[in-house]
PDB file of N, CA, C and O in Angstrom, chain B, residues numbered from 101:
ATOM      1  N   MET B 101     112.694  53.060 104.552  1.00  0.00           N
ATOM      2  CA  MET B 101     112.982  54.025 104.344  1.00  0.00           C
ATOM      3  C   MET B 101     114.032  53.913 102.838  1.00  0.00           C
ATOM      4  O   MET B 101     114.637  54.828 102.279  1.00  0.00           O
ATOM      5  N   LEU B 102     113.977  52.730 102.543  1.00  0.00           N
ATOM      6  CA  LEU B 102     114.548  52.066 101.001  1.00  0.00           C
ATOM      7  C   LEU B 102     113.220  52.057 100.079  1.00  0.00           C
ATOM      8  O   LEU B 102     113.294  52.475  98.924  1.00  0.00           O
ATOM      9  N   LEU B 103     112.491  51.766 100.399  1.00  0.00           N
ATOM     10  CA  LEU B 103     110.805  51.927  99.532  1.00  0.00           C
ATOM     11  C   LEU B 103     110.719  53.642  99.670  1.00  0.00           C
ATOM     12  O   LEU B 103     110.790  54.281  98.619  1.00  0.00           O
ATOM     13  N   TYR B 104     110.616  54.146 100.554  1.00  0.00           N
ATOM     14  CA  TYR B 104     111.106  55.426  99.994  1.00  0.00           C
ATOM     15  C   TYR B 104     111.386  56.110  98.225  1.00  0.00           C
ATOM     16  O   TYR B 104     110.754  56.437  97.220  1.00  0.00           O
ATOM     17  N   LEU B 105     112.810  56.016  98.770  1.00  0.00           N
ATOM     18  CA  LEU B 105     114.526  56.267  97.529  1.00  0.00           C
ATOM     19  C   LEU B 105     114.278  55.654  96.802  1.00  0.00           C
ATOM     20  O   LEU B 105     115.123  55.853  95.929  1.00  0.00           O
ATOM     21  N   ILE B 106     113.644  54.960  96.491  1.00  0.00           N
ATOM     22  CA  ILE B 106     113.293  53.844  95.158  1.00  0.00           C
ATOM     23  C   ILE B 106     112.133  54.653  94.490  1.00  0.00           C
ATOM     24  O   ILE B 106     112.369  55.186  93.406  1.00  0.00           O
ATOM     25  N   LYS B 107     110.648  54.808  95.173  1.00  0.00           N
ATOM     26  CA  LYS B 107     109.960  55.877  95.152  1.00  0.00           C
ATOM     27  C   LYS B 107     110.257  57.563  94.316  1.00  0.00           C
ATOM     28  O   LYS B 107     109.580  58.141  93.466  1.00  0.00           O
ATOM     29  N   LEU B 108     111.541  57.962  94.999  1.00  0.00           N
ATOM     30  CA  LEU B 108     111.750  59.101  95.097  1.00  0.00           C
ATOM     31  C   LEU B 108     113.025  59.403  93.812  1.00  0.00           C
ATOM     32  O   LEU B 108     113.492  60.482  93.449  1.00  0.00           O
ATOM     33  N   CYS B 109     113.321  58.080  93.357  1.00  0.00           N
ATOM     34  CA  CYS B 109     114.309  58.021  92.175  1.00  0.00           C
ATOM     35  C   CYS B 109     113.523  57.739  90.742  1.00  0.00           C
ATOM     36  O   CYS B 109     113.667  58.104  89.575  1.00  0.00           O
ATOM     37  N   ILE B 110     112.501  56.783  91.568  1.00  0.00           N
ATOM     38  CA  ILE B 110     111.443  56.489  89.746  1.00  0.00           C
ATOM     39  C   ILE B 110     111.275  57.538  89.266  1.00  0.00           C
ATOM     40  O   ILE B 110     111.660  57.810  88.129  1.00  0.00           O
ATOM     41  N   THR B 111     110.493  58.571  90.245  1.00  0.00           N
ATOM     42  CA  THR B 111     110.179  59.715  90.063  1.00  0.00           C
ATOM     43  C   THR B 111     110.693  61.006  89.686  1.00  0.00           C
ATOM     44  O   THR B 111     110.070  61.837  89.025  1.00  0.00           O
ATOM     45  N   LEU B 112     111.838  61.130  90.130  1.00  0.00           N
ATOM     46  CA  LEU B 112     113.209  62.018  88.987  1.00  0.00           C
ATOM     47  C   LEU B 112     113.427  61.464  87.197  1.00  0.00           C
ATOM     48  O   LEU B 112     113.396  62.094  86.139  1.00  0.00           O
ATOM     49  N   THR B 113     113.686  59.755  87.578  1.00  0.00           N
ATOM     50  CA  THR B 113     113.227  59.941  86.440  1.00  0.00           C
ATOM     51  C   THR B 113     112.634  60.204  85.180  1.00  0.00           C
ATOM     52  O   THR B 113     113.044  60.416  84.039  1.00  0.00           O
ATOM     53  N   VAL B 114     111.393  60.111  85.826  1.00  0.00           N
ATOM     54  CA  VAL B 114     110.370  60.273  84.663  1.00  0.00           C
ATOM     55  C   VAL B 114     110.082  61.474  84.846  1.00  0.00           C
ATOM     56  O   VAL B 114     109.157  61.738  84.077  1.00  0.00           O
ATOM     57  N   ILE B 115     110.449  62.626  85.628  1.00  0.00           N
ATOM     58  CA  ILE B 115     110.241  64.260  85.236  1.00  0.00           C
ATOM     59  C   ILE B 115     111.830  64.749  84.953  1.00  0.00           C
ATOM     60  O   ILE B 115     111.887  65.968  84.791  1.00  0.00           O
ATOM     61  N   LEU B 116     112.801  64.240  84.882  1.00  0.00           N
ATOM     62  CA  LEU B 116     113.836  64.345  84.162  1.00  0.00           C
ATOM     63  C   LEU B 116     113.920  63.650  83.216  1.00  0.00           C
ATOM     64  O   LEU B 116     114.736  64.153  82.444  1.00  0.00           O
ATOM     65  N   GLY B 117     113.533  62.779  82.850  1.00  0.00           N
ATOM     66  CA  GLY B 117     112.933  62.177  80.797  1.00  0.00           C
ATOM     67  C   GLY B 117     112.628  63.043  80.380  1.00  0.00           C
ATOM     68  O   GLY B 117     113.123  63.649  79.430  1.00  0.00           O
ATOM     69  N   SER B 118     111.188  63.446  81.390  1.00  0.00           N
ATOM     70  CA  SER B 118     110.603  64.346  80.130  1.00  0.00           C
ATOM     71  C   SER B 118     110.962  66.249  79.628  1.00  0.00           C
ATOM     72  O   SER B 118     110.693  67.117  78.797  1.00  0.00           O
ATOM     73  N   ALA B 119     111.782  65.944  80.933  1.00  0.00           N
ATOM     74  CA  ALA B 119     112.442  67.709  80.343  1.00  0.00           C
ATOM     75  C   ALA B 119     113.422  67.452  79.466  1.00  0.00           C
ATOM     76  O   ALA B 119     113.710  68.324  78.647  1.00  0.00           O
ATOM     77  N   GLU B 120     114.283  65.907  79.480  1.00  0.00           N
ATOM     78  CA  GLU B 120     115.268  66.275  78.707  1.00  0.00           C
ATOM     79  C   GLU B 120     114.774  66.340  76.914  1.00  0.00           C
ATOM     80  O   GLU B 120     115.303  66.760  75.885  1.00  0.00           O
ATOM     81  N   VAL B 121     113.016  65.435  77.394  1.00  0.00           N
ATOM     82  CA  VAL B 121     112.593  65.565  76.073  1.00  0.00           C
ATOM     83  C   VAL B 121     112.184  66.453  75.351  1.00  0.00           C
ATOM     84  O   VAL B 121     112.201  66.566  74.125  1.00  0.00           O
ATOM     85  N   ALA B 122     111.493  67.643  76.812  1.00  0.00           N
ATOM     86  CA  ALA B 122     111.084  68.750  75.578  1.00  0.00           C
ATOM     87  C   ALA B 122     112.161  69.801  75.740  1.00  0.00           C
ATOM     88  O   ALA B 122     111.970  71.015  75.669  1.00  0.00           O
ATOM     89  N   LYS B 123     113.493  69.103  76.002  1.00  0.00           N
ATOM     90  CA  LYS B 123     113.649  70.894  74.921  1.00  0.00           C
ATOM     91  C   LYS B 123     114.261  70.106  73.634  1.00  0.00           C
ATOM     92  O   LYS B 123     114.756  71.023  72.978  1.00  0.00           O
ATOM     93  N   ARG B 124     114.474  68.981  72.977  1.00  0.00           N
ATOM     94  CA  ARG B 124     114.339  68.454  71.788  1.00  0.00           C
ATOM     95  C   ARG B 124     112.939  68.598  71.045  1.00  0.00           C
ATOM     96  O   ARG B 124     113.030  68.439  69.827  1.00  0.00           O
ATOM     97  N   SER B 125     111.929  68.811  71.427  1.00  0.00           N
ATOM     98  CA  SER B 125     110.522  69.009  70.909  1.00  0.00           C
ATOM     99  C   SER B 125     109.501  68.931  71.673  1.00  0.00           C
ATOM    100  O   SER B 125     108.794  67.924  71.718  1.00  0.00           O
ATOM    101  N   PRO B 126     109.170  70.650  72.804  1.00  0.00           N
ATOM    102  CA  PRO B 126     108.316  71.040  73.325  1.00  0.00           C
ATOM    103  C   PRO B 126     107.091  70.594  72.907  1.00  0.00           C
ATOM    104  O   PRO B 126     106.607  69.997  73.868  1.00  0.00           O
ATOM    105  N   THR B 127     106.231  70.564  71.854  1.00  0.00           N
ATOM    106  CA  THR B 127     104.952  69.595  72.161  1.00  0.00           C
ATOM    107  C   THR B 127     105.163  68.216  72.215  1.00  0.00           C
ATOM    108  O   THR B 127     104.129  67.620  72.515  1.00  0.00           O
ATOM    109  N   LEU B 128     106.282  67.382  72.003  1.00  0.00           N
ATOM    110  CA  LEU B 128     106.078  66.436  72.210  1.00  0.00           C
ATOM    111  C   LEU B 128     106.504  66.460  74.467  1.00  0.00           C
ATOM    112  O   LEU B 128     106.152  65.653  75.326  1.00  0.00           O
ATOM    113  N   GLY B 129     106.939  67.133  74.529  1.00  0.00           N
ATOM    114  CA  GLY B 129     108.008  66.486  76.070  1.00  0.00           C
ATOM    115  C   GLY B 129     106.089  67.284  76.533  1.00  0.00           C
ATOM    116  O   GLY B 129     105.484  66.645  77.394  1.00  0.00           O
ATOM    117  N   ALA B 130     105.479  68.332  76.041  1.00  0.00           N
ATOM    118  CA  ALA B 130     104.160  68.872  77.311  1.00  0.00           C
ATOM    119  C   ALA B 130     103.737  67.795  77.356  1.00  0.00           C
ATOM    120  O   ALA B 130     103.786  67.185  78.425  1.00  0.00           O
ATOM    121  N   PHE B 131     103.063  67.078  75.959  1.00  0.00           N
ATOM    122  CA  PHE B 131     101.995  65.972  75.568  1.00  0.00           C
ATOM    123  C   PHE B 131     102.298  65.333  77.124  1.00  0.00           C
ATOM    124  O   PHE B 131     101.497  65.286  78.057  1.00  0.00           O
ATOM    125  N   ILE B 132     104.010  64.756  77.098  1.00  0.00           N
ATOM    126  CA  ILE B 132     104.572  63.856  77.796  1.00  0.00           C
ATOM    127  C   ILE B 132     104.279  64.366  79.179  1.00  0.00           C
ATOM    128  O   ILE B 132     103.466  63.846  79.943  1.00  0.00           O
ATOM    129  N   VAL B 133     104.830  65.168  79.374  1.00  0.00           N
ATOM    130  CA  VAL B 133     104.554  65.641  81.132  1.00  0.00           C
ATOM    131  C   VAL B 133     102.492  66.305  81.232  1.00  0.00           C
ATOM    132  O   VAL B 133     102.037  66.071  82.351  1.00  0.00           O
ATOM    133  N   VAL B 134     101.845  66.731  80.633  1.00  0.00           N
ATOM    134  CA  VAL B 134     100.695  66.910  80.706  1.00  0.00           C
ATOM    135  C   VAL B 134      99.701  65.763  81.037  1.00  0.00           C
ATOM    136  O   VAL B 134      98.913  65.729  81.983  1.00  0.00           O
ATOM    137  N   LEU B 135      99.909  64.762  79.996  1.00  0.00           N
ATOM    138  CA  LEU B 135      98.739  62.977  79.791  1.00  0.00           C
ATOM    139  C   LEU B 135      98.886  62.402  80.975  1.00  0.00           C
ATOM    140  O   LEU B 135      98.142  62.110  81.912  1.00  0.00           O
ATOM    141  N   PRO B 136     100.411  62.269  80.637  1.00  0.00           N
ATOM    142  CA  PRO B 136     100.474  60.373  81.295  1.00  0.00           C
ATOM    143  C   PRO B 136     101.243  60.716  83.030  1.00  0.00           C
ATOM    144  O   PRO B 136     101.139  60.046  84.057  1.00  0.00           O
ATOM    145  N   LEU B 137     102.162  62.305  82.723  1.00  0.00           N
ATOM    146  CA  LEU B 137     102.618  61.561  83.746  1.00  0.00           C
ATOM    147  C   LEU B 137     102.112  61.449  85.199  1.00  0.00           C
ATOM    148  O   LEU B 137     102.848  60.721  85.866  1.00  0.00           O
ATOM    149  N   VAL B 138     100.827  62.078  86.039  1.00  0.00           N
ATOM    150  CA  VAL B 138     100.270  61.745  87.268  1.00  0.00           C
ATOM    151  C   VAL B 138     100.049  60.405  87.028  1.00  0.00           C
ATOM    152  O   VAL B 138     100.618  59.682  87.847  1.00  0.00           O
ATOM    153  N   SER B 139      99.271  59.703  85.990  1.00  0.00           N
ATOM    154  CA  SER B 139      99.152  58.381  85.737  1.00  0.00           C
ATOM    155  C   SER B 139     100.267  57.489  86.330  1.00  0.00           C
ATOM    156  O   SER B 139     100.143  56.567  87.137  1.00  0.00           O
ATOM    157  N   ILE B 140     101.524  58.036  85.673  1.00  0.00           N
ATOM    158  CA  ILE B 140     102.530  56.891  85.918  1.00  0.00           C
ATOM    159  C   ILE B 140     103.193  56.941  86.814  1.00  0.00           C
ATOM    160  O   ILE B 140     104.145  56.162  86.775  1.00  0.00           O
ATOM    161  N   LEU B 141     103.097  57.654  87.807  1.00  0.00           N
ATOM    162  CA  LEU B 141     103.424  58.087  89.404  1.00  0.00           C
ATOM    163  C   LEU B 141     102.912  57.581  89.689  1.00  0.00           C
ATOM    164  O   LEU B 141     103.517  56.575  90.060  1.00  0.00           O
ATOM    165  N   SER B 142     101.295  57.469  89.931  1.00  0.00           N
ATOM    166  CA  SER B 142     100.575  57.271  90.627  1.00  0.00           C
ATOM    167  C   SER B 142     100.122  55.540  91.000  1.00  0.00           C
ATOM    168  O   SER B 142      99.741  55.017  92.047  1.00  0.00           O
ATOM    169  N   MET B 143     100.471  54.765  89.064  1.00  0.00           N
ATOM    170  CA  MET B 143     100.656  53.558  88.459  1.00  0.00           C
ATOM    171  C   MET B 143     101.979  52.593  89.745  1.00  0.00           C
ATOM    172  O   MET B 143     101.976  51.570  90.430  1.00  0.00           O
ATOM    173  N   THR B 144     103.390  54.307  89.276  1.00  0.00           N
ATOM    174  CA  THR B 144     104.300  53.129  90.256  1.00  0.00           C
ATOM    175  C   THR B 144     104.388  53.443  91.414  1.00  0.00           C
ATOM    176  O   THR B 144     105.394  53.072  92.018  1.00  0.00           O
ATOM    177  N   LYS B 145     103.492  54.138  92.031  1.00  0.00           N
ATOM    178  CA  LYS B 145     103.635  54.167  93.696  1.00  0.00           C
ATOM    179  C   LYS B 145     102.353  53.251  94.154  1.00  0.00           C
ATOM    180  O   LYS B 145     102.482  52.619  95.202  1.00  0.00           O
ATOM    181  N   ALA B 146     101.469  53.174  93.628  1.00  0.00           N
ATOM    182  CA  ALA B 146     100.470  52.421  93.981  1.00  0.00           C
ATOM    183  C   ALA B 146     100.858  50.416  93.562  1.00  0.00           C
ATOM    184  O   ALA B 146     100.226  49.424  93.925  1.00  0.00           O
ATOM    185  N   LEU B 147     102.143  50.523  92.683  1.00  0.00           N
ATOM    186  CA  LEU B 147     102.335  49.282  92.434  1.00  0.00           C
ATOM    187  C   LEU B 147     103.679  48.847  93.404  1.00  0.00           C
ATOM    188  O   LEU B 147     103.920  47.642  93.323  1.00  0.00           O
ATOM    189  N   LEU B 148     104.331  49.390  94.046  1.00  0.00           N
ATOM    190  CA  LEU B 148     105.897  49.954  94.765  1.00  0.00           C
ATOM    191  C   LEU B 148     104.920  49.746  96.292  1.00  0.00           C
ATOM    192  O   LEU B 148     105.489  49.519  97.360  1.00  0.00           O
ATOM    193  N   GLY B 149     103.797  49.833  96.212  1.00  0.00           N
ATOM    194  CA  GLY B 149     102.602  50.441  97.816  1.00  0.00           C
ATOM    195  C   GLY B 149     102.654  51.000  98.904  1.00  0.00           C
ATOM    196  O   GLY B 149     103.873  50.831  98.912  1.00  0.00           O
ATOM    197  N   HIS B 150     102.476  51.510  99.835  1.00  0.00           N
ATOM    198  CA  HIS B 150     102.292  52.662 100.846  1.00  0.00           C
ATOM    199  C   HIS B 150     101.459  54.046  99.451  1.00  0.00           C
ATOM    200  O   HIS B 150     101.133  55.174  99.821  1.00  0.00           O
TER     201      HIS B 150
END
């Protein structure tokens, strides 16, 4: 259960962080969301296991 909560917190942080960047610079926000978001999330989950 703790591992799930850690994964959830990391995922939320990445998503909310990219949303905040998009408020200031839509182009940069779109770039952050589209290109590396899936890679970051999958690598994070792979590093944490499960």
